[in-house]
N, CA, C and O of each residue as an XYZ file, in Angstrom:
564
protein
N     140.816    103.586     57.860
C     139.425    104.011     58.628
C     139.561    104.766     59.694
O     140.302    104.980     60.653
N     138.268    105.203     59.023
C     138.173    107.061     60.453
C     137.135    106.810     61.442
O     136.107    106.180     61.191
N     137.448    107.358     62.663
C     137.303    107.324     63.643
C     135.545    107.028     63.730
O     135.004    106.161     64.416
N     135.031    107.789     63.036
C     133.210    107.021     62.757
C     133.393    106.015     62.670
O     133.668    105.541     63.773
N     133.409    104.983     61.534
C     133.673    103.946     61.030
C     134.294    103.041     62.439
O     133.608    102.064     62.742
N     135.268    103.251     63.116
C     135.686    102.576     63.930
C     135.001    102.360     65.235
O     135.186    101.337     65.895
N     133.976    103.610     65.713
C     133.602    103.830     66.328
C     132.215    103.048     66.345
O     131.971    102.379     67.348
N     131.133    103.088     65.129
C     130.693    102.081     65.183
C     130.667    100.337     64.968
O     129.920     99.360     64.929
N     131.620    100.635     64.900
C     131.842     98.804     64.633
C     131.782     98.389     65.971
O     130.826     97.724     66.370
N     133.096     98.848     67.009
C     133.246     99.047     68.082
C     131.909     98.899     69.174
O     131.827     98.133     70.134
N     130.988     99.809     68.731
C     129.611     99.812     69.489
C     128.983     98.960     69.150
O     128.407     98.437     70.104
N     128.681     98.303     67.796
C     127.479     97.452     67.514
C     128.508     96.323     68.316
O     127.784     95.992     69.255
N     129.360     95.806     68.419
C     130.660     94.753     69.265
C     130.319     94.621     70.530
O     130.095     93.584     71.154
N     130.284     95.936     70.952
C     129.762     95.964     72.394
C     128.148     95.746     72.635
O     127.778     94.940     73.488
N     127.503     96.254     72.102
C     126.407     96.491     71.801
C     125.328     95.163     71.603
O     124.278     94.956     72.212
N     125.999     94.316     70.492
C     125.252     93.186     69.811
C     124.084     94.292     69.158
O     123.946     95.515     69.178
N     123.392     93.215     68.616
C     122.116     93.429     67.846
C     121.345     92.758     68.016
O     121.409     91.561     67.734
N     120.012     93.541     68.725
C     118.772     92.931     69.011
C     117.783     93.587     68.179
O     117.701     94.815     68.142
N     116.860     92.650     67.364
C     115.935     93.010     66.546
C     114.722     93.118     67.747
O     113.960     94.050     67.490
N     114.460     92.579     68.664
C     113.257     93.154     69.557
C     113.588     94.095     70.482
O     114.687     94.405     70.943
N     112.556     94.486     70.679
C     112.500     95.692     72.062
C     112.570     94.297     73.014
O     112.189     93.149     72.783
N     113.275     94.952     74.273
C     113.867     93.823     75.753
C     114.488     94.561     76.670
O     115.039     95.547     76.181
N     114.595     94.447     77.782
C     115.213     95.089     78.746
C     116.020     94.545     79.028
O     116.136     93.366     79.360
N     117.228     95.945     78.865
C     119.110     95.554     79.097
C     119.240     95.198     80.419
O     118.275     94.900     81.123
N     120.285     95.212     80.762
C     121.136     94.545     82.637
C     120.481     95.902     83.323
O     119.877     95.897     84.396
N     120.697     96.967     82.566
C     120.201     98.392     83.102
C     117.964     98.333     83.661
O     117.240     99.091     84.307
N     117.765     97.133     82.994
C     116.502     97.647     82.836
C     115.544     98.457     82.558
O     114.465     98.681     83.105
N     116.363     99.124     81.099
C     115.880     99.756     80.392
C     115.596     98.957     78.516
O     116.188     98.037     77.950
N     114.300     99.963     78.008
C     113.850     99.245     77.241
C     114.797     99.539     75.720
O     114.991    100.641     75.208
N     115.142     98.597     75.366
C     116.069     99.080     74.313
C     115.789     97.953     73.169
O     115.138     96.912     73.246
N     116.416     98.450     72.220
C     116.352     97.579     70.819
C     117.299     97.886     70.257
O     118.039     98.679     70.840
N     117.775     97.297     68.604
C     118.747     97.134     67.612
C     120.393     97.033     68.398
O     120.993     96.007     68.718
N     120.684     97.984     68.503
C     122.737     98.431     69.410
C     122.227     99.239     70.401
O     122.459    100.447     70.348
N     121.576     98.778     71.291
C     121.546     99.550     72.363
C     120.365    100.372     72.459
O     119.906    100.592     73.580
N     119.758    100.899     71.339
C     119.412    102.144     71.869
C     118.096    102.053     72.821
O     117.124    101.303     72.740
N     118.441    103.190     73.853
C     117.716    103.180     75.172
C     116.467    103.996     74.484
O     116.586    105.143     74.056
N     115.038    103.098     74.435
C     113.891    103.571     73.910
C     113.078    104.429     75.071
O     112.169    105.160     74.676
N     113.342    104.374     76.354
C     112.858    104.925     77.864
C     113.908    106.678     77.294
O     113.366    107.754     77.044
N     115.192    106.433     77.253
C     116.390    107.704     77.352
C     115.626    108.577     75.587
O     115.352    109.768     75.443
N     115.536    107.872     74.930
C     115.659    107.843     73.582
C     114.563    107.325     72.425
O     114.678    106.538     71.486
N     113.441    108.136     72.931
C     112.455    107.189     71.742
C     112.486    107.758     70.263
O     113.090    108.761     69.885
N     111.770    106.974     69.576
C     111.992    107.119     68.008
C     111.221    108.754     67.300
O     110.048    109.021     67.037
N     112.042    109.287     67.221
C     111.770    110.287     66.191
C     110.651    109.775     65.675
O     110.289    108.599     65.705
N     109.702    111.403     64.837
C     108.871    111.012     63.382
C     109.857    110.754     62.480
O     109.561    109.836     61.715
N     110.770    111.172     62.328
C     111.622    110.834     61.070
C     112.076    109.172     60.758
O     112.154    108.434     59.775
N     112.333    109.084     62.330
C     112.943    107.363     62.335
C     111.609    106.731     62.093
O     111.779    106.169     61.012
N     110.548    106.529     62.420
C     109.869    106.294     61.935
C     109.305    106.357     60.899
O     108.732    105.314     60.584
N     109.237    107.065     60.307
C     108.400    107.245     58.586
C     110.154    106.070     57.977
O     110.269    105.602     56.844
N     110.871    105.954     58.747
C     112.361    105.449     57.867
C     111.900    103.941     58.306
O     112.542    102.977     57.887
N     110.933    103.792     59.037
C     110.571    102.728     59.375
C     109.444    102.195     58.440
O     109.432    101.150     57.789
N     108.614    103.052     58.522
C     107.011    102.749     57.865
C     107.845    102.538     56.543
O     107.920    101.318     56.395
N     108.674    103.340     55.255
C     108.856    103.148     54.078
C     109.400    101.503     53.934
O     109.171    100.806     52.946
N     110.087    101.103     55.020
C     111.011     99.898     54.290
C     109.839     98.974     54.860
O     109.533     97.968     54.219
N     109.340     99.212     55.752
C     107.726     98.087     55.950
C     106.915     98.171     54.647
O     106.451     97.098     54.260
N     106.650     99.327     53.860
C     106.005     99.403     52.974
C     106.206     99.205     51.915
O     105.192     99.028     51.239
N     107.715     99.111     51.096
C     108.255     98.603     50.241
C     108.339     97.083     50.357
O     108.162     96.382     49.360
N     108.755     96.271     52.217
C     108.473     95.040     52.140
C     107.028     94.678     51.931
O     106.895     93.545     51.469
N     106.117     95.213     52.107
C     105.310     94.765     51.414
C     104.576     95.196     50.031
O     103.462     94.887     49.608
N     105.113     95.632     49.737
C     105.035     95.781     48.344
C     105.311     94.929     47.394
O     104.719     94.701     46.339
N     106.933     94.148     48.172
C     107.992     92.997     47.718
C     106.995     92.184     47.129
O     106.769     91.979     45.936
N     106.032     91.448     48.857
C     105.060     90.520     49.143
C     104.083     90.399     47.996
O     103.915     89.518     47.153
N     103.456     91.623     48.238
C     102.314     91.331     47.256
C     102.321     91.254     45.552
O     101.472     90.788     44.793
N     103.727     91.950     45.245
C     104.063     91.536     43.720
C     104.810     90.003     43.590
O     105.187     89.647     42.473
N     104.921     89.506     44.244
C     105.753     88.251     44.573
C     104.714     87.240     45.189
O     104.957     86.045     45.022
N     103.875     87.506     45.703
C     103.004     86.104     46.093
C     101.772     86.562     46.343
O     101.135     85.911     47.171
N     101.147     87.686     45.768
C      99.606     88.096     45.991
C      99.001     87.652     44.311
O      99.396     88.333     43.364
N      98.156     86.622     44.100
C      97.410     86.328     43.056
C      96.630     87.085     42.412
O      95.409     87.094     42.563
N      97.513     88.073     41.321
C      96.278     89.042     40.579
C      96.928     89.907     40.923
O      96.487     90.918     40.376
N      97.878     90.175     41.620
C      98.061     91.674     42.094
C      98.587     92.545     41.377
O      98.532     93.740     41.670
N      99.315     91.988     40.088
C      99.778     92.918     38.861
C      98.872     93.358     37.876
O      99.108     94.076     36.904
N      97.593     92.746     38.305
C      96.450     93.088     37.070
C      95.913     93.907     37.693
O      95.068     94.514     37.035
N      96.122     94.527     39.699
C      95.005     95.886     39.796
C      95.400     97.244     39.418
O      96.590     97.557     39.370
N      94.732     97.823     39.226
C      94.929     99.128     39.073
C      95.845     99.443     40.470
O      95.840     98.679     41.435
N      96.470    100.438     40.421
C      97.339    101.105     41.122
C      96.428    101.497     42.471
O      96.854    100.914     43.468
N      95.539    102.157     42.666
C      94.419    102.078     43.797
C      93.988    101.146     44.253
O      93.550    101.146     45.403
N      93.989     99.837     43.302
C      93.645     98.563     44.369
C      94.830     98.383     45.317
O      95.035     98.300     46.528
N      95.543     98.365     44.109
C      96.898     97.223     44.773
C      97.356     98.211     45.916
O      98.386     97.943     46.535
N      96.651     99.306     46.207
C      96.827    100.378     47.425
C      96.442     99.480     48.400
O      97.328     98.967     49.083
N      95.362     99.213     48.580
C      94.213     98.309     49.166
C      94.831     97.037     49.721
O      94.674     96.736     50.904
N      95.414     96.415     49.019
C      95.807     94.721     49.310
C      97.007     95.549     49.674
O      96.790     95.830     50.853
N      98.221     96.133     49.310
C      98.975     96.529     50.544
C      98.943     97.470     51.618
O      99.847     97.161     52.394
N      98.393     98.362     51.977
C      97.460     98.403     53.157
C      97.123     97.277     54.027
O      97.505     97.223     55.196
N      96.432     96.406     53.483
C      96.029     95.761     54.591
C      97.415     93.780     54.657
O      97.202     92.784     55.347
N      98.294     93.954     53.930
C      99.718     93.158     53.925
C     100.546     93.922     54.858
O     101.457     93.398     55.499
N     100.212     95.239     54.943
C     101.023     95.997     55.686
C     100.576     95.803     57.431
O     101.300     95.770     58.427
N      99.004     95.691     57.278
C      98.252     95.754     58.308
C      98.549     94.447     59.546
O      99.031     94.291     60.668
N      97.697     93.485     58.125
C      97.946     92.100     59.159
C      98.777     90.833     58.287
O      98.495     89.639     58.381
N      99.860     91.416     57.428
C     100.791     90.293     57.257
C      99.880     89.458     56.164
O      98.705     89.101     56.256
N     100.881     89.264     55.044
C     100.636     88.434     53.404
C      99.496     87.217     54.067
O      98.285     87.160     53.857
N     100.204     86.451     54.782
C      99.369     84.931     55.354
C      97.969     85.200     55.799
O      97.037     84.399     55.726
N      97.922     86.464     56.287
C      96.516     86.342     56.427
C      95.529     87.169     55.546
O      94.303     87.113     55.452
N      96.277     87.802     55.052
C      95.147     88.482     53.596
C      95.249     87.164     52.621
O      94.387     86.937     51.771
N      95.775     86.774     52.718
C      95.774     85.304     51.873
C      94.823     84.179     52.391
O      94.529     83.184     51.728
N      94.336     84.476     53.763
C      93.089     83.958     54.475
C      92.116     84.327     53.603
O      91.381     83.441     53.167
N      91.933     85.635     53.203
C      90.661     86.553     52.764
C      90.077     85.955     51.234
O      89.725     86.749     50.362
N      90.018     84.297     51.005
C      90.034     83.313     50.237
C      88.812     83.671     48.835
O      89.070     83.320     47.683
N      87.862     84.208     49.106
C      86.262     84.916     48.442
C      86.749     86.186     48.197
O      86.484     86.571     47.058
N      87.541     87.180     49.064
C      88.243     88.310     48.391
C      89.098     87.927     47.372
O      88.750     87.946     46.192
N      90.220     87.573     47.760
C      91.558     87.030     46.571
C      90.573     86.660     45.345
O      90.501     87.394     44.359
N      89.835     85.497     45.470
C      88.594     85.074     44.180
C      88.212     85.908     43.533
O      88.294     85.938     42.305
N      87.598     86.955     44.422
C      86.508     88.274     43.543
C      87.768     88.641     42.317
O      87.855     88.454     41.104
N      88.727     89.313     43.464
C      89.798     90.302     42.906
C      90.611     89.716     41.598
O      91.341     90.404     40.884
N      90.330     88.235     41.412
C      90.876     87.147     40.163
C      89.894     87.696     39.294
O      90.146     88.547     38.440
N      89.061     87.332     39.458
C      87.693     87.958     38.368
C      87.185     89.166     37.989
O      86.254     89.513     37.262
N      88.361     89.966     38.928
C      87.703     91.852     38.718
C      86.500     92.350     39.402
O      86.086     93.485     39.163
N      85.918     91.572     40.235
C      84.501     91.516     40.990
C      85.191     92.814     42.405
O      85.794     92.462     43.419
N      84.942     93.869     42.123
C      85.443     94.577     43.234
C      84.365     94.886     44.242
O      84.529     94.896     45.462
N      83.130     95.161     43.529
C      82.607     95.314     44.568
C      82.415     94.014     45.622
O      82.203     94.159     46.825
N      82.543     92.569     44.859
C      82.527     91.522     45.808
C      83.246     91.548     46.885
O      82.911     91.398     48.060
N      84.673     91.831     46.215
C      85.734     91.978     47.547
C      85.862     92.491     48.430
O      86.464     92.242     49.474
N      85.034     93.638     47.934
C      85.185     94.732     49.027
C      83.873     94.747     50.105
O      83.714     95.370     51.155
N      82.882     93.650     49.279
C      82.106     93.385     50.671
C      82.504     92.049     51.130
O      81.624     91.453     51.751
N      83.733     91.376     50.957
C      84.016     90.141     51.463
C      85.379     90.733     52.179
O      86.136     90.032     52.851
N      85.523     91.811     51.984
C      86.389     92.418     53.225
C      85.684     92.977     54.368
O      86.257     92.782     55.440
N      84.694     93.559     54.413
C      83.993     94.514     54.823
C      83.192     93.004     55.950
O      82.921     93.371     57.094
N      82.830     91.329     55.593
C      82.757     90.700     56.234
C      83.502     89.937     56.774
O      83.635     88.749     56.483
N      84.208     90.677     57.827
C      85.504     90.199     58.376
C      85.564     89.744     59.647
O      84.440     89.302     59.886
N      86.393     89.582     60.780
C      87.060     90.188     61.857
C      87.710     91.348     62.035
O      87.896     92.037     63.037
N      88.070     91.475     60.757
C      89.094     92.779     60.499
C      88.851     93.724     60.641
O      89.396     94.670     61.210
N      87.577     93.525     59.894
C      86.650     95.046     59.398
C      86.414     95.034     60.791
O      86.582     96.177     61.215
N      86.122     94.307     61.624
C      85.413     94.804     63.316
C      85.972     95.349     63.826
O      85.504     96.254     64.517
N      87.508     95.045     63.749
C      88.646     95.515     64.803
C      89.241     96.977     64.255
O      89.588     97.722     65.171
N      89.434     97.567     62.748
C      90.093     98.285     62.414
C      88.603     99.512     62.039
O      88.692    100.715     61.793
N      87.481     98.750     62.113
C      86.113     99.658     61.821
C      86.676    100.966     60.601
O      87.215    100.434     59.630
N      86.643    102.106     60.540
C      86.852    102.870     59.320
C      87.856    102.464     58.479
O      87.759    102.506     57.252
N      89.154    101.936     59.290
C      90.184    101.736     58.333
C      89.109    100.410     56.913
O      88.922    100.634     55.717
N      88.775     99.498     57.516
C      88.272     98.832     56.283
C      87.572     99.647     55.939
O      88.210    100.534     55.372
N      86.233     99.891     55.991
C      85.280    100.879     55.613
C      85.900    101.928     54.566
O      85.136    102.299     53.676
N      86.955    102.345     54.577
C      87.579    103.169     53.615
C      88.577    102.483     52.613
O      89.119    102.846     51.569
N      88.590    101.388     53.339
C      89.988    100.964     52.198
C      88.661     99.810     51.424
O      88.926     99.162     50.411
N      87.863     99.767     51.825
C      86.556     98.995     51.012
C      86.084     99.589     49.854
O      85.839     99.094     48.754
N      85.956    101.134     50.410
C      85.180    101.793     49.473
C      86.236    102.160     47.951
O      85.996    102.285     46.750
N      87.580    102.239     48.896
C      88.556    102.192     47.437
C      88.646    100.672     46.686
O      88.684    100.568     45.460
N      88.667     99.862     47.329
C      88.829     98.715     46.621
C      87.092     99.022     45.397
O      87.142     99.237     44.186
N      86.247     98.966     45.953
C      84.971     99.018     45.046
C      84.954    100.253     44.211
O      84.750    100.069     43.011
N      85.119    101.393     44.593
C      85.337    102.836     43.188
C      86.128    102.745     43.040
O      86.151    103.883     42.571
N      87.548    102.295     42.891
C      88.861    102.564     42.886
C      89.561    103.957     42.820
O      90.397    104.413     42.040
N      88.977    104.431     43.824
C      89.659    105.713     44.376
C      91.035    105.776     44.901
O      91.534    104.986     45.702
N      91.550    106.728     44.398
C      92.639    107.105     44.729
C      92.921    107.177     46.638
O      91.926    107.238     47.360
N      93.501    107.169     46.892
C      93.745    107.113     48.418
C      93.412    108.861     49.150
O      93.607    109.764     48.336
N      93.149    109.116     49.957
C      92.971    110.451     50.530
C      94.301    110.659     50.755
O      94.683    111.715     51.260
């Protein structure tokens, strides 16, 4: 075993894994295997890696648990994935009238239901853009 692998295993054992940000014994905001976010914040590259993982998770959930997802165009699938990424699958499935509209290919109705929600009021322009993408089957900008 090379020194790097041994060092990684030793650090994992010493630091322990913590999936949620927390204050370590020194009071520093820490995550993972002792990553001190106060001293070493995420880089944009690291944030993009997290984003890619989260996007893959959202797509997986949509493919396996969202009624009619596979029948949607790529652009409309993108809307659903964006919403699941933002709110989680359970909350998006709570948009029962939107889901029903999607199942009968009423995309204008789905867009209207998206905008007639607390979520739309919270996210503003994001909801407007996604509703237009749903209604018009437009590619994301």
